[in-house]
C-alpha positions in Angstrom: 122.6 101.9 76.1 121.8 103.5 78.2 118.6 106.8 80.8 115.9 109.1 83.4 115.5 112.6 85.2 113.3 113.6 87.4 111.1 117.0 87.8 110.1 118.6 91.1 108.1 121.9 91.5 109.6 123.1 94.7 106.6 125.3 95.0 104.4 123.9 97.3 107.0 121.0 98.3 108.7 122.6 101.5 109.2 120.2 104.6 106.9 123.1 106.6 104.0 121.5 104.4 104.7 117.9 105.0 102.4 115.5 107.1 104.1 115.0 110.2 103.0 111.4 109.0 105.4 111.3 106.8 109.4 110.1 107.0 111.8 108.6 105.4 111.9 104.7 105.7 114.7 103.3 107.7 117.8 101.7 105.9 116.2 103.1 102.9 119.4 103.0 100.5 120.1 102.0 96.8 120.7 98.3 98.3 117.1 98.2 99.4 115.7 97.8 95.8 115.4 94.1 94.4 113.5 92.0 92.7 110.6 91.7 95.2 109.5 95.1 95.2 109.0 94.9 98.5 110.8 98.3 100.0 108.4 100.9 98.0 105.1 99.6 100.4 107.8 101.3 102.8 106.8 104.8 100.9 103.0 104.6 101.2 102.6 107.7 104.2 105.4 109.6 102.4 103.0 109.2 99.0 100.0 110.4 100.5 101.9 113.7 102.0 103.2 114.9 98.6 101.8 116.9 96.2 101.2 116.6 92.6 101.6 114.3 89.9 104.3 112.8 88.8 105.0 112.9 85.2 107.5 109.7 83.3 109.1 110.6 80.1 110.4 108.0 78.3 113.0 108.6 75.4 112.2 106.1 72.4 111.0 102.1 71.2 113.6 101.9 68.9 117.2 102.3 70.5 116.6 99.6 72.7 113.7 97.3 74.0 114.4 97.8 77.4 111.9 101.2 77.6 109.1 98.9 76.4 109.6 95.7 78.2 110.9 96.6 81.2 111.1 100.8 82.1 107.4 101.1 81.5 106.2 98.3 83.2 108.8 98.7 86.3 108.0 102.3 86.6 104.3 101.0 86.9 104.6 98.8 89.3 106.9 100.8 91.3 104.5 103.7 91.4 101.4 101.4 92.5 102.8 99.6 95.2 104.1 102.6 97.0 100.8 104.1 96.8 100.1 106.4 94.0 97.1 105.9 92.4 96.5 105.9 88.5 96.0 109.6 88.6 98.9 110.5 89.9 101.4 109.7 87.2 101.6 109.9 83.7 104.1 107.9 81.7 104.7 109.1 78.2 107.8 108.2 75.3 109.2 110.5 73.2 109.4 108.3 70.3 113.0 109.2 69.7 112.2 112.8 68.7 113.8 116.2 70.6 111.1 118.5 70.3 108.4 116.0 71.6 110.4 115.0 74.5 110.6 118.8 75.4 106.7 119.1 74.9 105.8 116.4 77.3 108.1 117.2 79.6 106.3 121.6 79.7 103.1 119.4 79.1 103.4 117.8 82.7 104.6 121.0 83.8 101.7 122.8 82.7 99.4 120.0 83.8 100.4 120.7 87.6 103.2 118.3 88.1 105.1 118.4 90.9 107.8 116.1 89.8 109.1 115.0 86.3 111.3 111.8 85.4 112.4 112.0 82.1 115.5 110.1 79.7 116.8 112.6 77.9 117.5 111.5 74.6 121.0 113.7 74.6 122.5 116.3 76.2 121.1 119.4 73.9 117.4 118.4 75.0 118.5 117.6 78.6 119.6 121.0 78.9 116.5 122.4 77.6 114.1 120.7 79.8 116.3 121.2 83.0 116.3 125.0 82.1 112.7 125.2 81.6 112.0 123.5 85.0 114.0 125.7 86.6 113.4 128.5 85.5 109.5 127.4 86.7 110.8 126.6 89.6 111.2 122.8 89.2 114.1 120.2 91.1 115.1 117.6 88.2 117.4 114.5 88.5 118.8 112.6 85.5 118.3 108.6 85.7 120.7 106.8 83.2 121.8 109.6 81.4 122.8 112.6 83.4 121.7 116.5 82.7 124.9 118.7 84.3 123.3 121.7 83.6 121.2 124.3 86.4 121.3 123.3 90.2 119.7 121.1 92.5 119.8 118.0 89.8 120.0 114.6 91.0 121.0 112.0 89.2 119.7 107.9 89.1 121.8 106.0 87.5 124.1 103.1 87.6 128.0 104.0 88.2 128.8 104.6 84.5 132.7 105.0 85.1 132.4 101.2 86.9 130.2 100.0 83.8 133.6 100.8 82.0 136.0 99.4 84.1 134.2 96.2 83.8 133.8 96.0 80.6 137.7 96.5 80.0 138.5 94.4 83.1 136.1 91.2 81.2 138.1 92.5 77.8 141.2 91.8 79.3 140.3 88.4 80.8 138.8 87.6 77.6 141.7 88.0 75.8 144.2 85.8 78.0 141.4 83.2 78.5 140.7 83.1 74.8 144.6 82.5 74.0 144.9 86.1 71.6 148.8 86.8 71.3 149.9 90.3 70.2 146.8 91.7 70.9 146.0 94.5 67.9 142.9 96.0 69.5 140.0 98.1 67.9 137.7 100.1 69.8 134.2 100.6 68.6 132.8 103.7 71.1 129.2 104.8 71.4 127.6 107.8 70.8 129.9 110.8 72.5 129.1 113.1 70.6 125.8 113.2 72.3 125.8 111.2 75.3 127.9 112.2 78.3 127.5 108.7 79.4 129.3 107.6 76.9 132.5 109.4 77.7 132.2 107.9 81.1 132.5 104.4 79.8 135.0 104.8 78.0 136.9 106.3 80.1 136.4 103.4 82.1 137.2 100.4 79.8 140.5 102.7 78.5 141.6 103.0 82.0 141.4 98.9 82.5 142.8 98.4 79.5 145.6 101.4 78.8 145.9 103.0 81.6 144.5 106.5 80.2 141.1 107.9 80.7 140.8 110.0 77.1 139.0 109.4 74.4 139.3 108.4 71.8 142.8 107.1 71.8 145.7 107.8 69.3 146.5 105.2 67.1 149.4 103.5 68.2 149.0 103.5 71.5 150.4 100.2 73.8 150.1 99.1 77.3 152.5 97.0 79.7 151.0 93.7 78.5 152.0 94.1 75.0 148.8 95.2 73.7 148.7 97.6 70.7 146.0 99.9 69.4 145.1 99.7 65.9 141.9 102.2 66.0 139.3 103.7 68.5 136.7 105.7 66.6 133.1 106.6 67.6 129.9 105.3 66.4 128.0 108.6 66.7 124.7 108.8 68.6 124.7 104.9 69.2 123.9 104.0 65.5 125.0 100.1 65.3 124.8 100.7 61.9 127.3 103.5 61.5 129.6 100.9 63.8 129.1 98.0 62.0 130.1 100.5 58.9 133.1 101.4 61.0 134.5 98.2 61.6 133.7 96.2 58.3 136.0 99.3 56.9 138.6 99.0 59.9 139.1 95.1 59.4 139.5 95.4 55.5 142.3 97.8 56.0 143.4 96.1 58.9 143.5 92.0 59.1 145.6 92.1 62.1 143.0 93.4 64.1 142.5 90.3 66.3 140.8 92.0 69.6 138.1 94.8 69.9 136.3 96.7 72.6 132.8 97.6 72.2 130.9 100.0 74.8 126.9 97.9 74.5 125.6 94.9 72.4 124.0 96.2 69.7 127.6 97.3 68.4 129.5 94.1 69.3 126.6 92.5 67.3 127.5 94.7 64.5 131.0 94.1 65.0 129.6 89.4 65.1 128.3 90.2 62.6 131.1 91.5 60.4 133.3 88.5 61.9 130.9 86.0 61.1 131.0 86.9 57.7 134.3 86.9 57.1 134.2 83.5 58.8 136.1 84.3 62.3 135.4 81.4 64.2 133.8 81.3 67.4 136.6 82.6 70.4 138.8 83.6 68.3 138.3 87.7 68.3 136.9 89.0 71.7 134.4 91.5 71.5 132.6 93.1 74.6 129.0 95.0 75.5 126.6 96.2 78.2 122.8 96.0 78.4 122.7 92.3 78.5 120.4 92.4 75.6 119.0 88.7 74.0 121.7 89.0 71.0 124.2 90.1 73.7 123.3 87.1 75.5 123.3 84.6 72.6 126.2 85.8 71.5 128.1 85.4 74.5 127.1 81.9 75.2 127.5 81.3 71.3 131.7 82.4 72.0 131.9 85.4 69.9 131.2 87.8 73.0 133.4 88.0 76.4 130.8 89.2 78.8 127.8 92.4 79.0 127.2 94.9 81.8 124.0 94.1 83.6 122.5 96.5 84.9 118.9 95.4 86.8 116.4 97.5 85.4 113.9 97.1 88.4 116.3 98.8 90.7 116.5 101.7 88.5 112.9 102.0 88.5 112.4 102.0 92.2 115.4 104.0 92.8 113.8 106.5 90.8 110.5 106.6 91.8 111.7 106.3 96.1 113.4 109.3 95.5 110.6 111.5 93.4 108.3 110.3 96.5 110.9 111.7 98.5 111.2 115.5 97.4 107.5 115.4 96.2 106.9 115.6 99.9 109.4 118.0 100.7 111.5 114.9 102.9 115.9 115.2 102.6 117.1 111.8 101.2 119.4 109.7 103.0 123.2 109.2 101.9 122.6 105.5 101.5 120.0 106.6 98.9 122.0 109.5 97.5 125.6 107.6 97.8 127.8 109.8 95.6 128.1 112.8 93.0 128.5 112.7 89.3 130.3 115.3 87.4 130.3 116.3 83.8 133.4 113.4 82.3 136.9 115.9 81.1 136.0 117.7 77.8 132.4 118.6 78.7 130.2 121.4 81.1 128.5 121.4 83.5 128.2 121.3 87.8 128.7 117.9 89.7 125.6 116.1 91.0 124.2 114.2 93.9 123.9 111.4 92.6 122.1 107.6 93.6 124.6 105.2 91.7 123.2 101.2 91.8 125.8 99.2 91.3 126.5 96.8 87.7 127.4 93.0 87.4 129.5 91.7 84.2 127.5 89.2 83.0 129.6 85.8 81.7 128.3 82.1 80.6 129.4 81.1 84.1 127.0 84.2 86.3 124.1 83.9 83.5 121.3 82.0 84.5 122.1 83.7 88.3 121.5 86.9 87.2 119.4 87.9 83.9 117.9 84.5 83.4 117.1 84.6 87.5 115.9 88.1 86.9 113.5 86.9 84.2 115.6 90.1 82.0 116.0 87.7 79.3 114.0 85.5 77.9 115.9 81.4 78.8 113.3 79.8 76.0 113.7 82.8 73.5 117.9 82.5 74.3 118.1 78.8 73.9 116.0 79.2 71.0 118.8 81.6 69.3 121.9 80.3 71.1 121.2 76.5 70.8 120.5 73.9 73.3 123.3 72.7 74.1 125.2 76.0 75.1 122.2 76.9 77.0 122.8 73.3 78.8 126.4 74.0 78.9 125.6 77.6 81.2 123.4 75.4 83.6 120.6 76.9 82.0 117.4 74.7 81.5 
């Protein structure tokens, strides 16, 4: 599930102090970042013109393997190819602790970091870091999870509402493809209590399924396709075990549930575990997700999950480093890079921020080999061991 923010000291970063040789690479934008990382070398002169270190704080090592397996090496690769020396950037992990994340941010700024990249564990610590940074003349850019407090905050992520729309559209198609009649739907939302992105996801899939953007929706909600909502609950703080408990209780109380929507692969897997323990066969009750995790991809291949939203971390890492590098050198980011804005979801407080939003992809059996397998985001051998050779062969994965 989904997270980084870039903090940049304003002091010493005026355009006037920038080397005349530094300029924004021609054509730099959100479509520049591919698996080759080739665009990063075009930033070397900008890196040379910048001042100060870059501090990076990843959120944890337990909620998702992505931060260890992907964000860390991709960020390092992006920095190195952009011409940073090993002493010009530092990457830490908050290990899921709010106080640790704030302390790391404060330590980086004290040590002279002019850019701090951090993925806020939640809105509260994000606001604390932003406020501390702003009070020290530091600009911030949130990445993956938004921080809506403060001024001159930038955001690097994927379009969160679009992520939700892909989930909802994939669910609707799956209901038809799997032949679900009279859909009685249960929705398991992510951590809307602490993560504003979770609200945006829900607004996206609720719009696609129900034509509404409220979340959670009331029991009994219907749509023009004949769907009826049996329940809509939040798995607080994105805890998979909480989601599994919620669904077990709901499925026990409402045996008529025959279609489900989940906000990410972890929650989907918790639901699938309940379904399997109840002897529900494949392609019987749809589930959904995001993050394209190994478990999620195995569940898709074996017919227990409709699909998952893939967000290429190598694009996020390059985007964050590129934007930080421009700001560190006092350059104005081009409109192709800052291609949108993000604002607090309905019901939350904060300010609208300029954003660099990348494009997510809905992954199914049909395009798995050309997305997560092609990008080496999921290990092919491990996936085929989990899902079975026949399932991989059927998907063209060999």
